[in-house]
C-alpha positions, 0 to 999 in steps of 0.5 A, a space after each residue: 794179253 802179253 805186254 807190248 813194249 812198242 806202245 808202252 810209251 804211246 798216248 791217246 791223242 785226246 782229240 777223240 776225247 774232247 770231240 766225244 765230250 762235245 757231241 753235237 751242240 752247235 753252241 760249242 766252238 770246235 776247235 779241237 780238231 785240225 778240220 776245215 770249213 774252208 772249202 777245196 779247190 772246185 777243180 778237185 771236186 769236179 775232177 773227182 766226181 768225173 773220175 767216178 762218173 766215168 769209171 776211173 781210179 777205182 784200182 789197185 794200181 800202181 801201189 805207187 801213185 798214178 803218173 798224172 799225179 807224181 808228174 803233178 807233184 814233181 812239178 810243184 817240187 820244182 817251184 818249191 825247192 828248186 829240184 828236178 825229182 824224178 816222178 817214177 824214181 823219187 815220189 811215192 804217194 801215200 795215203 795221206 801225209 800223216 800216213 805217209 810218216 811210219 812208212 818213211 821212218 821204217 825206210 829211214 831209221 833203224 829199230 833204237 835210233 834217235 829221232 829229233 822233233 821239237 817239243 811240241 810237235 804234232 803228236 802223229 809224228 811223235 808217237 809213230 817215231 815210238 811206234 817205228 821203234 825208233 827213239 824220240 829226242 825232244 828239242 824244245 821250243 821258247 817262248 820269245 817276244 810272244 812268238 815260238 822260236 827253236 831253241 838252238 842251243 839244246 838243238 846243238 846238243 844232239 849227238 846222235 841222230 838217225 833222222 830230224 823229224 820236223 815242220 815248219 810252220 810245225 803243228 800246234 804251235 804255228 813256230 816258223 823255222 827262220 835261216 838261222 835255225 835251218 843252218 843248225 839243222 843243217 849242221 847237226 844233218 852234217 855231225 851225225 849224218 842223219 836225214 832231214 824228215 820234212 813235214 811240208 804240209 803246211 807250208 804256204 800257210 805262213 802269215 806276214 812278216 814271217 819267213 818261209 824257207 825251203 830246207 832244199 834251199 839251204 846249204 848241206 841239205 838238198 841231198 839230205 832232205 825228203 819231203 812229205 807233202 799232201 793235199 789236206 791243209 793247203 788245198 783243204 782237201 782233207 778227206 780225200 787222203 792223199 799225200 806224197 813222199 820224195 827224196 833221193 832214189 836209193 831211200 825212196 826204193 825202200 819207201 816203195 815198198 814200205 809204202 806197199 805193204 802198209 796201205 797198198 795204194 791210195 785212192 785213185 779217184 782221189 788221186 786225180 782230183 789231187 793231180 787238178 788242184 795242184 795244177 788249178 791255174 788259180 792256185 787252188 785258192 791258197 793264198 785266199 784261204 791263209 788270208 782268212 786263216 790269218 783273220 781267225 788267228 788274229 781275232 783268237 790273238 786279239 779275244 784273248 789278249 792279257 791271256 798267255 796265249 801264244 801267237 802263231 806265225 802260220 798253220 792252223 792253231 795256236 797254244 794257250 798255257 793252262 799252267 800259267 792260268 794255274 790249272 793243268 791243261 786236261 783242266 783247262 780242257 774240261 772247264 773250257 768245254 763245260 762253262 765256256 762251251 769251246 771244245 779244245 784238246 790238252 797237249 799231253 801227248 804232244 811234247 814232254 816238257 813244254 807241250 804239257 802245259 799247253 791247250 791247242 785252240 784250232 780256228 780253221 773250223 770257225 769263222 771270225 763272227 764265231 770267234 768274236 765271243 771267245 773272249 766271254 766264253 774263256 771268261 766263264 770258264 776261268 772264273 
């Protein structure tokens, strides 16, 4: 096969390798993948089942999303951002939030242009930047007072960018951007003329005492921000594969074309389920789910007291520094599985300078009771 430079630096997630090695052993703590056992909203399940029973949504059309879902997304965004998005001109539905990234990058960047991300960041973002033909510019996160913080000095050194692609809370670190961080982001966007691509997948999964700031509320960012959202994390609807992109009409015209020719259309009956979740008067169980995830996070931190684990401000995972334990991340991952019966993914593909030191622990799919012997498992792995 002839060489393909597009894939020269694209690395494997490693999640699937760890999952395959763990097999189906019920004794293994499944901390490798971003699944969850917290159930989705009942209204979403019922609406999806009703659509299937009644033969609704089994169509190729509309290519960019059902009006009822786009209207529900616009209403949700009005609450989050204070902005009025035109459902038909400024919102496009995608096959999950991650599937929104590549068509958006194709619309917002040219080959060879720079896209700023954090290190660590979600490998699905970083590797899609490479696949799009753009070039990542990685800004490191640093551990400050036990939490991940954005290195604003490194961010200020960015001299050129077509886009900044950021999350808050961020995967896999759980880092949350505060007001000063967002002001620094706005300054870079102003200086370079860049778009802000904001992946809001976990926006409301924030723990006590941490700020929740939407960039559209930050001076200078509302007109530059393109939002990626989904029902996978906040609403626990992973299998529905429903996401969306919302932004200024000029860029959204290109996004609509890229999405249409990339995935054609998301499942119509799943879109109806997503619309039900977004309009659920009970809030889709988001607050209850966040409380459960925080309890699990706090259990992990308590269990691993004294070990180099970094607290998360939100999200579904936190990171352990393998090199501080005298191991590489792949070696720690292997020892955790073999000796501790813990499936955990090394962050090899999730950054460059910072991420490869770490192993990720996902606590969204394991209840507090199952996490209560985490320290004993770690001790066995490190013995």
